KOLLOTOR-400965 format. One line per 3 residues: number of its first residue (from 1); for each residue x, z, y of C-alpha. Coordinates in steps of 0.1 Angstrom, whole numbers, plus 5000, padded with zeros to 4 digits. Layout:
residues N
NUM	X:Z:Y; ...;
***
This chain:
residues 1059
1	2556:4500:5734; 2527:4499:5709; 2529:4462:5709;
4	2563:4462:5693; 2550:4467:5658; 2530:4435:5661;
7	2562:4414:5661; 2575:4398:5629; 2593:4423:5608;
10	2628:4409:5613; 2623:4408:5651; 2621:4446:5654;
13	2655:4463:5659; 2660:4497:5642; 2660:4524:5668;
16	2647:4559:5668; 2619:4551:5693; 2607:4520:5675;
19	2608:4538:5641; 2585:4565:5656; 2559:4539:5666;
22	2562:4521:5632; 2557:4554:5614; 2527:4561:5636;
25	2512:4527:5627; 2518:4532:5590; 2502:4567:5591;
28	2472:4555:5611; 2437:4549:5597; 2436:4513:5609;
31	2442:4490:5579; 2459:4464:5601; 2482:4489:5616;
34	2490:4504:5581; 2498:4469:5568; 2520:4460:5598;
37	2539:4493:5598; 2544:4493:5560; 2559:4458:5561;
40	2583:4468:5588; 2594:4500:5569; 2600:4478:5538;
43	2621:4455:5559; 2643:4483:5572; 2649:4499:5537;
46	2681:4479:5533; 2695:4485:5568; 2722:4511:5573;
49	2712:4540:5594; 2675:4538:5584; 2675:4569:5562;
52	2694:4589:5588; 2667:4581:5613; 2639:4589:5589;
55	2655:4623:5584; 2658:4628:5621; 2621:4620:5625;
58	2613:4646:5598; 2634:4672:5615; 2618:4666:5649;
61	2591:4693:5650; 2577:4678:5682; 2563:4649:5662;
64	2528:4651:5645; 2528:4665:5610; 2515:4633:5594;
67	2544:4613:5609; 2570:4638:5597; 2554:4638:5563;
70	2555:4600:5560; 2591:4600:5572; 2602:4625:5544;
73	2582:4606:5518; 2600:4573:5528; 2633:4592:5526;
76	2626:4605:5492; 2616:4571:5479; 2647:4555:5494;
79	2669:4580:5476; 2654:4569:5443; 2662:4533:5450;
82	2693:4532:5471; 2713:4564:5467; 2732:4553:5436;
85	2766:4539:5444; 2760:4508:5422; 2726:4501:5438;
88	2721:4469:5458; 2721:4477:5495; 2731:4513:5487;
91	2731:4539:5514; 2766:4540:5531; 2790:4570:5526;
94	2786:4578:5563; 2748:4580:5561; 2750:4600:5530;
97	2773:4625:5547; 2749:4629:5576; 2719:4633:5554;
100	2736:4659:5532; 2747:4680:5561; 2711:4684:5574;
103	2692:4688:5542; 2693:4725:5538; 2687:4734:5574;
106	2659:4709:5578; 2637:4728:5554; 2650:4764:5556;
109	2626:4774:5584; 2599:4748:5579; 2564:4764:5585;
112	2544:4737:5567; 2546:4741:5530; 2539:4704:5522;
115	2568:4694:5544; 2591:4720:5529; 2582:4709:5494;
118	2591:4673:5501; 2624:4683:5517; 2632:4704:5486;
121	2625:4674:5464; 2648:4652:5485; 2676:4677:5483;
124	2671:4681:5446; 2674:4644:5441; 2706:4642:5462;
127	2721:4671:5443; 2713:4654:5410; 2733:4624:5421;
130	2762:4641:5439; 2768:4675:5424; 2796:4685:5418;
133	2819:4656:5426; 2806:4643:5459; 2789:4675:5470;
136	2808:4704:5454; 2794:4732:5476; 2757:4722:5474;
139	2747:4751:5452; 2772:4777:5464; 2759:4772:5499;
142	2724:4780:5488; 2736:4811:5468; 2754:4824:5499;
145	2723:4819:5520; 2702:4837:5494; 2725:4867:5496;
148	2718:4870:5533; 2681:4860:5532; 2671:4894:5518;
151	2685:4915:5547; 2660:4933:5569; 2667:4912:5599;
154	2664:4878:5581; 2636:4854:5589; 2609:4861:5562;
157	2604:4824:5558; 2640:4818:5548; 2639:4833:5513;
160	2609:4814:5500; 2622:4781:5514; 2656:4786:5498;
163	2639:4795:5465; 2618:4764:5467; 2649:4742:5472;
166	2667:4760:5444; 2637:4756:5420; 2637:4719:5424;
169	2674:4716:5421; 2674:4735:5388; 2645:4714:5376;
172	2665:4682:5383; 2697:4695:5367; 2679:4710:5337;
175	2664:4676:5328; 2697:4658:5331; 2708:4641:5299;
178	2745:4635:5308; 2770:4660:5294; 2785:4662:5329;
181	2752:4673:5344; 2747:4700:5317; 2782:4714:5320;
184	2779:4716:5358; 2747:4736:5354; 2763:4759:5328;
187	2792:4765:5352; 2771:4777:5381; 2743:4795:5362;
190	2760:4830:5359; 2764:4832:5397; 2728:4820:5404;
193	2714:4843:5378; 2732:4873:5392; 2718:4867:5427;
196	2684:4856:5416; 2679:4883:5390; 2684:4910:5417;
199	2660:4892:5441; 2633:4889:5414; 2635:4926:5404;
202	2636:4938:5440; 2606:4917:5449; 2586:4928:5419;
205	2594:4964:5427; 2582:4958:5463; 2547:4945:5454;
208	2543:4969:5425; 2548:4998:5449; 2521:4984:5471;
211	2497:4981:5441; 2504:5017:5432; 2495:5028:5467;
214	2530:5038:5477; 2534:5012:5505; 2507:5001:5530;
217	2523:4968:5542; 2500:4943:5526; 2516:4912:5542;
220	2550:4922:5529; 2536:4928:5494; 2519:4894:5495;
223	2552:4877:5504; 2570:4896:5477; 2545:4884:5451;
226	2552:4848:5461; 2589:4853:5462; 2591:4869:5428;
229	2569:4841:5413; 2593:4815:5427; 2622:4835:5413;
232	2609:4838:5378; 2601:4801:5378; 2637:4794:5385;
235	2650:4821:5361; 2630:4809:5331; 2646:4774:5335;
238	2680:4788:5340; 2679:4810:5309; 2669:4779:5288;
241	2690:4751:5303; 2719:4771:5318; 2732:4789:5287;
244	2741:4776:5253; 2740:4810:5237; 2719:4833:5260;
247	2718:4861:5235; 2755:4866:5239; 2753:4874:5276;
250	2750:4911:5285; 2732:4903:5318; 2706:4883:5299;
253	2701:4910:5274; 2694:4936:5301; 2671:4912:5320;
256	2652:4903:5287; 2645:4940:5282; 2631:4944:5317;
259	2608:4914:5316; 2596:4923:5281; 2585:4956:5295;
262	2569:4938:5325; 2545:4919:5302; 2529:4952:5292;
265	2528:4964:5328; 2513:4932:5342; 2487:4931:5314;
268	2477:4966:5324; 2473:4955:5360; 2450:4925:5353;
271	2428:4946:5330; 2415:4966:5359; 2379:4961:5371;
274	2367:4925:5377; 2361:4929:5414; 2399:4934:5419;
277	2407:4905:5396; 2392:4881:5421; 2419:4890:5446;
280	2444:4863:5452; 2473:4887:5446; 2461:4894:5411;
283	2459:4857:5405; 2496:4856:5414; 2502:4884:5389;
286	2485:4863:5362; 2508:4835:5372; 2538:4858:5367;
289	2525:4866:5332; 2521:4829:5323; 2557:4822:5335;
292	2570:4850:5313; 2550:4837:5284; 2564:4802:5290;
295	2599:4817:5291; 2593:4835:5257; 2578:4804:5241;
298	2605:4780:5253; 2632:4804:5242; 2617:4806:5208;
301	2617:4768:5204; 2648:4758:5223; 2671:4787:5213;
304	2654:4801:5182; 2682:4823:5170; 2688:4837:5205;
307	2651:4845:5209; 2651:4867:5178; 2685:4883:5185;
310	2677:4892:5221; 2665:4928:5224; 2629:4938:5216;
313	2619:4902:5209; 2601:4909:5177; 2583:4938:5193;
316	2574:4913:5220; 2559:4890:5194; 2538:4918:5180;
319	2526:4925:5216; 2515:4889:5219; 2497:4892:5186;
322	2478:4923:5199; 2467:4902:5229; 2456:4874:5206;
325	2437:4898:5184; 2420:4914:5214; 2411:4880:5228;
328	2396:4871:5194; 2370:4898:5199; 2356:4880:5229;
331	2365:4844:5219; 2329:4838:5209; 2302:4864:5211;
334	2287:4862:5176; 2255:4879:5186; 2248:4856:5215;
337	2256:4825:5195; 2237:4837:5165; 2206:4843:5186;
340	2208:4808:5201; 2212:4793:5167; 2183:4812:5152;
343	2160:4803:5181; 2172:4767:5181; 2178:4769:5219;
346	2214:4759:5221; 2221:4747:5255; 2188:4756:5269;
349	2196:4788:5288; 2222:4782:5313; 2260:4779:5313;
352	2284:4792:5288; 2298:4827:5290; 2331:4831:5308;
355	2357:4819:5284; 2385:4839:5302; 2409:4809:5306;
358	2438:4832:5316; 2436:4853:5284; 2431:4821:5264;
361	2462:4806:5278; 2482:4837:5271; 2468:4839:5236;
364	2476:4803:5230; 2512:4810:5240; 2512:4840:5216;
367	2500:4818:5187; 2526:4792:5195; 2554:4818:5195;
370	2542:4831:5161; 2543:4795:5148; 2578:4791:5162;
373	2589:4822:5142; 2573:4807:5110; 2592:4775:5116;
376	2625:4794:5119; 2620:4807:5084; 2603:4779:5066;
379	2615:4748:5085; 2650:4757:5095; 2665:4723:5094;
382	2643:4711:5122; 2645:4744:5141; 2682:4753:5141;
385	2710:4730:5153; 2744:4745:5150; 2781:4734:5151;
388	2801:4765:5144; 2802:4792:5118; 2791:4819:5143;
391	2759:4799:5150; 2752:4796:5113; 2757:4834:5109;
394	2733:4840:5139; 2707:4818:5123; 2709:4836:5090;
397	2706:4869:5108; 2676:4857:5128; 2658:4844:5097;
400	2664:4876:5078; 2651:4897:5108; 2619:4877:5110;
403	2613:4879:5073; 2619:4917:5071; 2605:4929:5104;
406	2578:4905:5114; 2563:4885:5085; 2553:4914:5064;
409	2524:4912:5040; 2501:4933:5062; 2509:4912:5093;
412	2504:4879:5074; 2470:4891:5060; 2459:4903:5095;
415	2468:4870:5111; 2450:4850:5085; 2419:4871:5086;
418	2417:4872:5124; 2422:4834:5127; 2395:4826:5101;
421	2370:4852:5113; 2376:4850:5151; 2390:4816:5160;
424	2374:4792:5136; 2340:4803:5147; 2322:4782:5174;
427	2317:4797:5208; 2284:4795:5226; 2299:4770:5251;
430	2309:4747:5221; 2273:4746:5209; 2259:4740:5244;
433	2283:4710:5248; 2272:4699:5213; 2237:4696:5226;
436	2244:4683:5261; 2272:4658:5254; 2272:4653:5216;
439	2295:4622:5215; 2321:4636:5239; 2321:4669:5221;
442	2325:4653:5187; 2353:4630:5199; 2371:4659:5214;
445	2368:4681:5183; 2380:4653:5161; 2411:4646:5182;
448	2420:4682:5191; 2444:4686:5161; 2468:4663:5178;
451	2469:4685:5210; 2472:4718:5193; 2497:4730:5219;
454	2469:4729:5245; 2439:4743:5227; 2435:4776:5208;
457	2413:4765:5179; 2435:4736:5167; 2465:4758:5173;
460	2449:4785:5151; 2444:4759:5124; 2481:4750:5125;
463	2491:4786:5122; 2466:4791:5093; 2479:4761:5075;
466	2515:4773:5079; 2505:4806:5064; 2486:4790:5035;
469	2516:4768:5026; 2543:4794:5029; 2525:4826:5019;
472	2503:4812:4992; 2505:4844:4971; 2494:4865:5000;
475	2468:4842:5016; 2450:4824:4988; 2433:4853:4970;
478	2419:4871:5001; 2407:4837:5014; 2390:4829:4981;
481	2374:4864:4980; 2359:4858:5014; 2349:4823:5003;
484	2331:4836:4972; 2313:4862:4993; 2297:4836:5015;
487	2295:4804:4994; 2260:4809:4982; 2228:4790:4993;
490	2212:4825:4998; 2237:4833:5026; 2224:4819:5059;
493	2252:4831:5082; 2259:4796:5093; 2287:4804:5118;
496	2307:4825:5094; 2302:4800:5067; 2314:4772:5090;
499	2346:4791:5098; 2353:4799:5061; 2346:4763:5050;
502	2369:4751:5077; 2397:4773:5062; 2389:4760:5027;
505	2392:4724:5039; 2425:4730:5056; 2440:4748:5026;
508	2427:4723:5000; 2461:4713:4989; 2471:4749:4983;
511	2440:4763:4966; 2427:4735:4945; 2441:4750:4913;
514	2422:4783:4919; 2390:4768:4932; 2366:4747:4911;
517	2354:4725:4939; 2333:4703:4917; 2312:4733:4907;
520	2310:4744:4943; 2299:4709:4953; 2271:4706:4927;
523	2259:4742:4929; 2261:4750:4966; 2269:4721:4989;
526	2241:4699:4976; 2216:4727:4982; 2230:4736:5016;
529	2231:4701:5030; 2194:4699:5024; 2186:4732:5041;
532	2162:4728:5070; 2166:4761:5088; 2177:4761:5125;
535	2214:4759:5129; 2222:4742:5096; 2232:4711:5115;
538	2265:4731:5121; 2270:4734:5084; 2260:4698:5077;
541	2288:4686:5101; 2313:4709:5083; 2303:4696:5049;
544	2310:4661:5059; 2345:4671:5071; 2350:4693:5040;
547	2343:4665:5016; 2367:4642:5034; 2394:4668:5031;
550	2388:4674:4994; 2381:4638:4982; 2417:4630:4975;
553	2425:4665:4962; 2399:4673:4935; 2365:4657:4932;
556	2359:4642:4898; 2348:4606:4892; 2315:4619:4879;
559	2308:4637:4912; 2316:4607:4934; 2280:4595:4934;
562	2270:4630:4946; 2293:4627:4975; 2278:4593:4984;
565	2243:4607:4982; 2253:4635:5006; 2267:4610:5032;
568	2236:4589:5026; 2215:4619:5035; 2237:4630:5065;
571	2234:4595:5081; 2196:4595:5079; 2183:4597:5115;
574	2148:4606:5103; 2160:4641:5094; 2157:4661:5126;
577	2188:4683:5116; 2209:4652:5114; 2215:4651:5152;
580	2240:4627:5167; 2270:4650:5162; 2262:4653:5124;
583	2257:4616:5120; 2287:4605:5140; 2309:4631:5121;
586	2296:4618:5088; 2302:4582:5099; 2338:4590:5110;
589	2346:4611:5079; 2332:4585:5055; 2363:4564:5063;
592	2384:4588:5042; 2358:4588:5014; 2360:4550:5011;
595	2398:4548:5017; 2406:4572:4988; 2428:4559:4960;
598	2402:4563:4932; 2373:4547:4951; 2354:4524:4928;
601	2331:4498:4943; 2307:4498:4913; 2298:4535:4916;
604	2293:4531:4954; 2271:4500:4953; 2238:4519:4947;
607	2243:4536:4981; 2261:4508:4999; 2229:4493:5015;
610	2217:4526:5030; 2251:4538:5042; 2261:4505:5058;
613	2227:4500:5074; 2228:4535:5089; 2264:4531:5100;
616	2256:4498:5118; 2225:4514:5134; 2246:4543:5146;
619	2271:4520:5162; 2243:4505:5183; 2230:4540:5192;
622	2263:4556:5204; 2277:4549:5239; 2313:4559:5239;
625	2337:4530:5231; 2360:4553:5211; 2331:4564:5189;
628	2319:4529:5183; 2354:4519:5174; 2357:4548:5149;
631	2325:4539:5132; 2335:4502:5131; 2368:4513:5114;
634	2348:4530:5088; 2328:4498:5081; 2361:4479:5081;
637	2374:4501:5053; 2342:4498:5033; 2344:4460:5036;
640	2379:4460:5023; 2371:4483:4994; 2339:4465:4983;
643	2357:4431:4983; 2333:4404:4972; 2305:4429:4968;
646	2302:4430:5006; 2287:4395:5007; 2250:4406:5008;
649	2257:4426:5040; 2280:4401:5057; 2252:4386:5080;
652	2242:4420:5093; 2278:4430:5100; 2286:4397:5117;
655	2255:4400:5139; 2267:4434:5150; 2301:4421:5164;
658	2293:4397:5193; 2275:4424:5214; 2303:4448:5207;
661	2328:4422:5219; 2309:4417:5251; 2306:4455:5257;
664	2343:4461:5250; 2353:4444:5283; 2391:4451:5287;
667	2392:4476:5258; 2420:4460:5238; 2417:4484:5209;
670	2380:4477:5204; 2387:4440:5202; 2414:4447:5177;
673	2390:4467:5156; 2364:4438:5157; 2390:4413:5147;
676	2401:4436:5118; 2366:4437:5105; 2363:4399:5107;
679	2397:4394:5090; 2388:4418:5061; 2354:4401:5057;
682	2370:4367:5053; 2395:4381:5028; 2369:4400:5008;
685	2345:4371:5006; 2371:4344:4999; 2356:4309:5001;
688	2321:4324:5005; 2332:4333:5041; 2332:4296:5052;
691	2299:4299:5072; 2316:4324:5095; 2347:4303:5102;
694	2331:4286:5133; 2341:4308:5161; 2348:4306:5198;
697	2382:4289:5202; 2391:4313:5231; 2391:4341:5206;
700	2423:4328:5191; 2442:4331:5223; 2443:4368:5217;
703	2473:4380:5198; 2452:4403:5177; 2432:4373:5164;
706	2462:4359:5145; 2454:4379:5114; 2418:4367:5114;
709	2430:4331:5120; 2454:4334:5091; 2427:4348:5069;
712	2403:4320:5077; 2429:4294:5069; 2437:4311:5036;
715	2400:4312:5025; 2390:4277:5037; 2387:4250:5010;
718	2398:4214:5018; 2388:4194:5037; 2394:4214:5068;
721	2365:4217:5093; 2370:4200:5126; 2366:4231:5147;
724	2393:4248:5127; 2417:4219:5132; 2408:4220:5169;
727	2425:4254:5171; 2459:4242:5159; 2472:4232:5194;
730	2468:4268:5205; 2499:4275:5183; 2521:4259:5209;
733	2515:4286:5235; 2527:4312:5210; 2558:4291:5202;
736	2566:4290:5239; 2563:4327:5243; 2585:4334:5212;
739	2571:4369:5210; 2567:4393:5180; 2538:4371:5170;
742	2561:4342:5162; 2563:4350:5125; 2525:4350:5121;
745	2522:4318:5141; 2547:4301:5118; 2528:4313:5088;
748	2496:4300:5103; 2513:4266:5108; 2524:4266:5072;
751	2488:4273:5061; 2476:4243:5083; 2502:4220:5066;
754	2489:4230:5032; 2452:4227:5042; 2453:4195:5062;
757	2487:4177:5059; 2475:4144:5072; 2461:4159:5104;
760	2490:4181:5111; 2515:4152:5105; 2496:4128:5128;
763	2521:4113:5154; 2511:4135:5184; 2509:4167:5165;
766	2541:4161:5145; 2561:4153:5176; 2548:4184:5195;
769	2556:4206:5165; 2591:4193:5162; 2597:4197:5199;
772	2586:4234:5196; 2607:4239:5165; 2638:4225:5183;
775	2633:4249:5212; 2629:4278:5189; 2660:4269:5168;
778	2680:4267:5200; 2667:4301:5213; 2690:4322:5190;
781	2664:4333:5164; 2674:4360:5139; 2681:4348:5103;
784	2647:4359:5090; 2628:4338:5117; 2652:4309:5112;
787	2644:4310:5075; 2606:4308:5082; 2612:4279:5105;
790	2633:4259:5081; 2609:4267:5052; 2581:4252:5073;
793	2601:4221:5079; 2608:4218:5042; 2570:4219:5036;
796	2565:4192:5062; 2591:4169:5046; 2575:4174:5012;
799	2540:4168:5027; 2553:4135:5043; 2568:4124:5010;
802	2535:4132:4992; 2514:4113:5018; 2535:4082:5025;
805	2566:4082:5003; 2600:4071:5017; 2586:4054:5049;
808	2568:4086:5059; 2599:4107:5053; 2619:4082:5074;
811	2595:4085:5103; 2594:4123:5100; 2632:4125:5099;
814	2635:4102:5129; 2611:4125:5149; 2632:4155:5138;
817	2663:4138:5152; 2645:4127:5184; 2633:4163:5190;
820	2669:4176:5186; 2660:4198:5156; 2680:4179:5130;
823	2709:4173:5153; 2712:4211:5159; 2714:4216:5121;
826	2740:4190:5115; 2761:4202:5145; 2758:4238:5134;
829	2771:4229:5099; 2799:4209:5114; 2809:4239:5135;
832	2809:4261:5105; 2832:4237:5086; 2856:4236:5116;
835	2856:4274:5117; 2863:4277:5080; 2892:4254:5084;
838	2910:4280:5105; 2928:4310:5090; 2948:4340:5100;
841	2944:4362:5131; 2931:4333:5152; 2905:4322:5127;
844	2874:4310:5145; 2840:4326:5139; 2814:4303:5124;
847	2785:4296:5148; 2759:4303:5120; 2759:4330:5093;
850	2757:4324:5056; 2719:4329:5052; 2711:4304:5081;
853	2736:4279:5066; 2717:4280:5033; 2685:4274:5052;
856	2700:4244:5070; 2713:4229:5038; 2679:4233:5022;
859	2663:4211:5050; 2690:4184:5044; 2685:4187:5007;
862	2647:4179:5010; 2654:4148:5031; 2682:4137:5006;
865	2660:4142:4976; 2632:4122:4992; 2653:4093:5005;
868	2691:4088:5003; 2691:4060:5028; 2671:4081:5053;
871	2696:4110:5049; 2726:4088:5054; 2710:4072:5085;
874	2703:4106:5099; 2740:4117:5095; 2752:4085:5111;
877	2729:4089:5141; 2748:4121:5149; 2784:4111:5142;
880	2804:4084:5123; 2791:4083:5087; 2825:4086:5069;
883	2838:4116:5088; 2804:4132:5091; 2798:4131:5053;
886	2833:4143:5046; 2830:4174:5067; 2794:4180:5056;
889	2801:4178:5019; 2833:4199:5022; 2812:4227:5038;
892	2783:4222:5014; 2804:4225:4982; 2824:4255:4996;
895	2791:4272:5005; 2775:4265:4972; 2790:4295:4955;
898	2777:4318:4982; 2740:4310:4974; 2724:4337:4954;
901	2689:4322:4947; 2690:4300:4916; 2661:4278:4929;
904	2680:4272:4961; 2712:4263:4942; 2692:4239:4920;
907	2676:4222:4950; 2710:4215:4965; 2725:4204:4932;
910	2697:4179:4927; 2702:4166:4962; 2739:4163:4960;
913	2737:4147:4925; 2713:4121:4939; 2741:4109:4961;
916	2757:4093:4930; 2732:4065:4935; 2752:4054:4966;
919	2781:4043:4943; 2818:4045:4953; 2811:4039:4990;
922	2786:4053:5015; 2780:4017:5026; 2768:3995:4998;
925	2784:3963:5013; 2818:3979:5016; 2845:3965:4994;
928	2870:3993:5002; 2879:4009:4969; 2914:4022:4965;
931	2934:4041:4940; 2960:4054:4965; 2957:4084:4987;
934	2945:4075:5022; 2915:4075:5045; 2894:4054:5022;
937	2893:4082:4998; 2868:4099:5021; 2844:4071:5017;
940	2819:4079:4989; 2805:4108:4968; 2828:4100:4939;
943	2857:4114:4960; 2839:4148:4954; 2835:4143:4917;
946	2855:4175:4909; 2833:4196:4931; 2802:4180:4915;
949	2814:4187:4880; 2822:4223:4889; 2787:4227:4904;
952	2770:4211:4874; 2789:4233:4849; 2781:4265:4867;
955	2744:4257:4874; 2734:4242:4841; 2750:4272:4823;
958	2731:4296:4845; 2698:4279:4840; 2701:4273:4803;
961	2679:4295:4781; 2695:4316:4754; 2682:4311:4719;
964	2653:4334:4711; 2643:4348:4677; 2675:4356:4658;
967	2694:4383:4677; 2726:4371:4659; 2723:4336:4673;
970	2742:4336:4706; 2742:4298:4710; 2729:4283:4742;
973	2709:4251:4746; 2724:4235:4777; 2696:4209:4779;
976	2670:4235:4788; 2662:4246:4824; 2646:4280:4831;
979	2633:4268:4864; 2612:4240:4849; 2576:4252:4847;
982	2552:4239:4821; 2521:4221:4834; 2497:4246:4850;
985	2467:4256:4830; 2434:4262:4846; 2432:4298:4860;
988	2410:4321:4838; 2376:4330:4850; 2381:4362:4869;
991	2357:4387:4884; 2374:4381:4918; 2375:4345:4930;
994	2408:4330:4939; 2416:4322:4975; 2417:4284:4982;
997	2452:4287:4997; 2464:4304:4965; 2454:4273:4946;
1000	2471:4250:4972; 2503:4270:4971; 2503:4269:4933;
1003	2500:4231:4933; 2529:4229:4959; 2551:4251:4936;
1006	2543:4232:4904; 2550:4199:4921; 2584:4209:4935;
1009	2613:4189:4920; 2630:4223:4915; 2603:4231:4889;
1012	2596:4196:4875; 2631:4181:4870; 2654:4191:4842;
1015	2689:4196:4858; 2709:4185:4828; 2688:4153:4823;
1018	2689:4145:4860; 2727:4149:4861; 2731:4127:4830;
1021	2708:4100:4844; 2726:4098:4877; 2761:4100:4861;
1024	2753:4072:4837; 2739:4051:4866; 2772:4057:4886;
1027	2793:4046:4857; 2771:4015:4851; 2773:4004:4888;
1030	2811:4012:4891; 2831:3979:4895; 2851:3976:4863;
1033	2828:3997:4842; 2836:4028:4822; 2874:4021:4820;
1036	2878:4019:4858; 2854:4048:4864; 2875:4071:4841;
1039	2908:4059:4855; 2899:4058:4892; 2875:4088:4895;
1042	2876:4110:4865; 2913:4108:4864; 2915:4127:4896;
1045	2896:4157:4883; 2914:4188:4870; 2916:4189:4832;
1048	2900:4224:4830; 2871:4212:4851; 2866:4182:4828;
1051	2868:4204:4798; 2842:4228:4811; 2818:4201:4820;
1054	2824:4183:4787; 2814:4215:4769; 2779:4212:4782;
1057	2774:4182:4759; 2757:4161:4785; 2780:4130:4784;
***
């Protein structure tokens, strides 16, 4: 029988016996057996009956525990994948019915807790899917069993197993987002609460009697502790997720009173002598307290008004504050820490004192509840969410109650003083970790502010900041009084100073008007940062943080050099008090110093060499990648702020980067930081960065290297180096991906065209580019991306015209057609014309929107301006010339009035005007000229003379400059064109050199026909040419063509004075 699992997976039929052997193989320690068994289980996942048999294996207590455990795990995983009705290979209704019918009983008397837990998770998942529609009695069955489970003759295992199942069901339903799930939970909650509340209170009373010596049955008491803990875990979730307004329920109010009293009672129990505290039962009492604290905290944040309005809640908050205050007395033993600081033996005499993790957790919950109360009053829009007037009234009542009964002036003062004096101070364990693991400790301290919900010191900082902002009149003056009492070089209480300076830094925005920080900086901090007594490394670290907090608030320009000198000193490794924590903190905080709005490179330059050298040396010294990255980010900011002044230090910075790159391995963020430094160096140094442009081509395969790549192209003068040109083909892989980096890749391609047009328009590169462009255009790009793509094609057409004139434009256009790019544009515009010809309810939707249509016409306009013959040949290659030009021009002229950008309108007007050179017919050899209505009227641009005249009149009037000088002169000179730029003058000598690409783009702009051709003169020239080439001369032209134009249009155009 053992050989059966060696057969191919599909050869094994699904039977109970074979399943047992497969489970045995999958649960064995033999890798081959595990692999074979696992494959077979995967094969059976989609077979009907499989999950029923798994449940049968789990229920069979004759089987080994490991096989039963694997069976229930497979069942649980299968429910996730195949229980939903819409799932492929979903579990059948029959199998579901069988599984449901056995779920509760299969775990109700299970001796092994691990197996009972997995069965509870299985049942919870099924209830989440099926309750109440497909399994309406799921929860009521459990409730009925709970009622009988507390009887004296009930199996003692039944109650905890039922509670375990109910706990995970409530967890599942409480996290449900669907309205149906929430309403189902709300409907059943009162009945669950009634039964469970009685069980909880009875079990607590049972084990409390044993603790008080009234009952001798220790085993029963132990079971009662576990049962009551499970009960309160369920109840705290029910009270939050099962009621919309828990404060309005009488049962909840009574229960709230009882558990509030229990907090005091339980705290009294655990405060007994330490030998008892090690007992497992007392650990369970602590867990009770933590569950109650979680209930109070979650209620204060999820149902804030209900929390305040429930009985005795504010008294409860004050009880938590007493606990916090009491814990503050032992948070850090000042005498022990002070002696360690004074003897300079931090970390040398054993482990830290017991930090009482339980009391710390409780105190943290207390501080978070106080912060929630502050949020109710001072940030109500984010705290309260209400729909009805009654809720609004409850919110107002809650806020008023907190203001009047909790946040009194004595309470606020006490909280502020306790936090600053007790919780801002370092513990002995902190200072030991400082010495033993400096980098890890510094990293954790710097990032703890983000995880304030999990650590008491950063949470204290948040509460303090809330008080400083919202109780400025109460907090500021006492804080300043304490500050003035310690802010003297003669005061050597380092720990207390550190805590006070911490408060001063946090409250900088609130006290800067009352505190002359400049005077404090020059008179006190400068002296203290040079103090060499033991323990002053603590204060040096704090001074670095303090200066970073105040630099953007109030440090005068005159004192900036003093700040730079302090950081120069703090980064000096030769000073023994500048240990690794001090120097890393200074390096990290200097980022804010350099990134400040009023930073001036000139005042920093005298200190730049020392600070940058020491920062780079520190990067090589530290080991943690996160620390290296933070220091590198500081250097990156300094590079950006120094601009061209960074050049003398560039070699040293560049030499630092390759080893960091090698060490970073798979650390993506580190590579990103390195690339950011390189990119900023290139931008800061402009053309002087050219020696650093030769880099490993593989570097550019990284997405984060695109900014650096772009920066190098921007700062590279022509001609382009060969190694930079060799990188261009890597763009195609980005085009293929079409990711969020597409925009940057198109911008890089544009920079390449400007830098090296001949290389980028070589036959192979040109054809590959156009093939990629066609694929992108066909992929449904958004309008912004389409605009970038078509702009790039415009640049290519202009580059071809500049390099080789009309033949080059013809070859480029032919390649655009061959790649399918131009065909997509022409067909898209034809589709829009067809759609716009339909009206009414059945009007078709245009395949391209207005912005994209403008971009498409711009590409055609560039080809048309460069070569009329090439343009007409391109149209004819897609569809018959006459019909193609008719539909294209109809759409073009109708779209013209929707173009908002004057330069775009002018580009298209010039292009359309140039069609006058074709004469009366698109085909020069055609003799078909008729004066009667008919198909021949489509043949030629002159059939659209009215549209041309309307376009000319509107555009020339828009671009004409109004007379300047005499305000009473309202005449307009229609021969002027506001888009024509005068010849560019040489750029003035500037302190900051110009980027080479800026110069290239300026030349491109100034050579654009839009900015070199006068519209009125261009129209006049082409109109005169059309008249001159018209068979029959002026008389025929006026009779055959102008005669068809509306008189008002002729009058408007004539008013321009062009003809």
